[in-house]
C-alpha positions in Angstrom: 221.7 112.4 68.7 224.2 112.5 65.9 225.2 115.8 64.4 226.3 116.4 60.8 229.9 116.4 61.9 229.6 112.9 63.5 228.0 111.3 60.5 230.4 108.9 58.9 232.8 108.9 61.9 233.5 105.7 63.7 232.8 105.6 67.4 236.3 106.5 68.6 236.9 109.1 65.9 234.5 111.4 67.7 236.4 113.8 70.0 233.6 113.5 72.6 234.0 109.7 72.8 237.8 110.1 73.1 237.4 112.4 76.0 235.0 110.0 77.7 237.4 107.1 77.1 240.2 109.1 78.7 238.0 109.9 81.7 237.2 106.2 82.0 240.9 105.4 82.0 241.5 107.9 84.8 238.5 106.7 86.8 239.3 103.1 86.2 242.9 103.5 87.3 241.9 105.3 90.5 239.3 102.6 91.3 241.8 99.9 90.5 244.5 101.4 92.7 242.1 102.1 95.6 240.8 98.5 95.6 244.2 96.9 95.1 245.7 98.9 97.9 242.8 97.9 100.2 242.3 94.2 99.2 245.6 93.1 97.4 243.4 91.2 95.0 243.7 91.8 91.2 240.2 90.5 90.3 238.5 92.8 92.9 240.7 95.7 91.6 239.7 95.1 88.0 236.0 95.0 89.0 236.4 98.1 91.1 238.1 99.9 88.2 235.4 99.0 85.7 232.6 99.9 88.1 234.2 103.2 89.0 234.5 104.2 85.3 230.9 103.1 84.7 229.7 105.2 87.6 231.6 108.2 86.4 230.1 107.9 82.9 226.6 107.5 84.3 226.9 110.4 86.7 228.2 112.6 83.9 225.2 111.7 81.7 222.8 112.3 84.7 224.4 115.7 85.1 223.9 116.4 81.4 220.2 115.4 81.7 219.8 118.0 84.5 221.7 120.8 82.7 220.2 120.6 79.2 223.2 118.7 77.9 222.9 115.8 75.5 222.5 112.5 77.1 224.2 109.7 75.2 224.5 106.1 76.2 227.5 105.9 73.9 229.3 108.3 76.3 228.7 105.9 79.2 229.9 103.1 77.0 233.1 105.0 76.0 233.8 105.8 79.6 233.3 102.3 80.7 235.5 100.9 77.9 238.3 103.2 79.2 237.9 101.6 82.6 237.9 98.1 81.1 241.0 98.8 79.0 243.0 100.1 81.9 241.7 97.5 84.3 243.0 94.7 82.1 246.2 96.6 81.2 247.5 97.4 84.7 248.0 93.8 85.7 250.0 93.1 82.6 252.7 95.6 83.9 252.6 94.8 87.6 255.5 92.8 88.8 254.7 89.3 90.2 255.8 88.7 93.8 
């Protein structure tokens, strides 16, 4: 539910969405690293990073639903977008063997 302060703001101008995006970057990078260390496969690592950020966003919203917080699918989207962003960025900076 949009509050008065959110009206007129773009998706990523909202502080809450920025925090979710940042959490997605963190979760995505951890998922990527774990998968890459285990499988040595960039595609699997990207998928693991995106999935881990999605799960973190979903769990946070499930927590909000149980604790009288505001459940927003946009928060899950922002978290997942953070994971997607880092998942496709990390391979750009990894040295080729």
